[in-house]
C-alpha positions, 0 to 999 in steps of 0.5 A, a space after each residue: 530519537 534515532 532514525 532507521 535508514 533503509 536503502 532501496 537498491 536501484 543504482 542511481 535511482 536508489 533512495 533512502 527510507 527513513 523510519 522514526 518519530 518526529 520526522 515531520 518536523 525535520 522534513 525540510 532538512 531531510 529533503 534538502 540533500 535530494 532536491 534539485 532546487 529550493 522549491 516544493 509543492 505539497 499535496 495532502 488531503 482534507 483529513 491529513 492536512 488539518 493535522 500535519 500540513 503546517 508542521 511540514 510547511 514550517 519545516 520547509 520554511 526553516 530549511 529555506 525551501 519555498 512552497 505551494 500546496 493543495 488539498 484533495 478530498 480523502 478516499 479512493 474516489 479521488 484516484 481517478 482521471 478527473 482528480 488527476 487532471 485537477 491535480 496536474 492543473 494545480 501544479 501547472 497553475 503554481 508554475 512548478 518546474 522540473 526542479 520542483 520537489 513534489 511532496 505526497 503527504 497522506 495515505 495511499 490515495 495521496 501517494 498513488 495520485 501524487 506520484 502519478 502526477 509527478 510521473 507525467 508532469 513535464 515528463 517526470 519530476 522528483 517527488 517525496 513520499 511522507 506516508 501518514 497511514 500504517 498501510 502506506 508506510 509499509 506498502 504503497 509509499 515504497 517501490 514506485 508504483 503510482 496510479 489511479 482506478 478506472 471503471 474497469 478496475 483498481 490501479 489499471 492506469 499508472 506508472 512506475 516512478 520511484 520517489 527520491 525519499 520516503 519519510 515514515 514518521 511512526 508518531 503520526 499513526 497515533 492519530 489514526 482510527 483503530 480501523 485504519 490501523 487494522 487495515 494497515 496491519 493486513 499489509 504487515 502480516 502479508 510479508 510474514 505470509 510471503 516468505 518470512 514465517 519467523 516474522 509471522 510468529 513475531 506478529 502472533 506474539 506482538 500484533 496487539 502491541 503494533 495495533 495498540 500503539 507500542 512505539 517500539 513494536 510499530 517501528 520494528 514492524 514498519 522496518 521489517 515490512 519496508 526492508 522486505 518490500 525493498 528487497 523484493 522491489 530491488 530484485 524485480 522493479 517492474 513486476 516481471 517476476 517475484 514482485 508479484 508475490 507482494 500481491 498476495 491477497 490482492 487479486 481477490 481483495 481488489 475484486 471485493 473492492 470493485 464489487 463494493 465501489 471502492 468505498 468505506 464498506 471494505 477498506 483496502 487492507 480489510 479486502 487484502 485480509 479477506 483476500 489472503 484468507 481466500 488465497 490460503 483456502 484455495 491453496 488448501 483446497 488444491 492440496 498445496 497448503 496444510 489446513 492448519 496454516 489456513 486456520 492459523 492465519 484466520 485465527 490471528 486476523 480474527 483475534 486482532 479484529 480484522 474481517 475473516 468472513 464476508 458481510 451477510 448484508 450484501 449479496 455476493 455473486 461468484 461470477 461477478 467476483 470472477 469477472 472482476 478478477 479477470 481484469 487483474 493486472 496479472 492476467 497473461 494470455 487470458 489466465 490469471 496468475 495467482 499468488 498461492 502458498 505452500 504454507 505460511 512464509 511459502 508463497 508462490 506464483 502460478 497460472 495453473 489454477 483450475 477455474 472450478 477450484 476458484 468457483 468452489 472456494 468462492 462459493 464456500 467462502 460466501 456461504 461461510 
């Protein structure tokens, strides 16, 4: 099958994003042109490894690329200093050199942790992203953000370190549980909400196909999402301005993740879906967005099976959520920069949000 080839325009640090089916079996051949040596170190996790590690290692063998590998535990709990240290130690134990290509084979956790390790190993070595979840394919694998979580919040420690290549094999999504696919879909629909109302409309008509495994629909959704992110990152690599739009739903979503301990109670994509609803509700409350667009977003997410209400099994405290949000990376001079919207496809950044409006919206949403 043909390969969609997108390019991240970052001058000499630019790289290709390849999208297609069966790319895992071509990993070695596709990586070889961007490698400085003939050795790779593959990082995966205990859920992805049993499915796909051997296929990647076999492709490296066929391309004449020697390799070592390691496996981490799956889940957000692995994105911390202890696991970062252990991963770097395993790379050093394997005598990785500056010419060794580090390979992140897995979802967002593997990509974030491995990318950060590559950024700090010997002051920076090359790495390749092979995202195996929908969320990672459309978001975390593209753009060079790497990092770990701390007790103070999510992704507060990390580095901008661009990969040399991204290989998005659509066929691996078939092995994902439906809940994981839905979580990734939240990041897909985010691009429609930011600045592409036509894409949002397409998703309203075709979202079921994306979720249910239609290869053409999935490939189109991944390609449009990656193209949108590449365009925004190329214009603002280090998030000094418009790249922050990619955090639509994340300020609220990260607060939910922090409150629930970064576990499986709320997956990242589920938190983003809830966060987008809260961002749109806040926008409507402030008279910035039509209520009809809030309903449209909620209706679409709900129809596909993403959460649109907070669980009643937990006591949610407005002040605690606000405290989590106060640690957001977009805080400047003590004020949170929110990503709000004038409607679907019309998101914008603003620090001018009355605290009472946030409290009132959260109180209403918790009670809904």
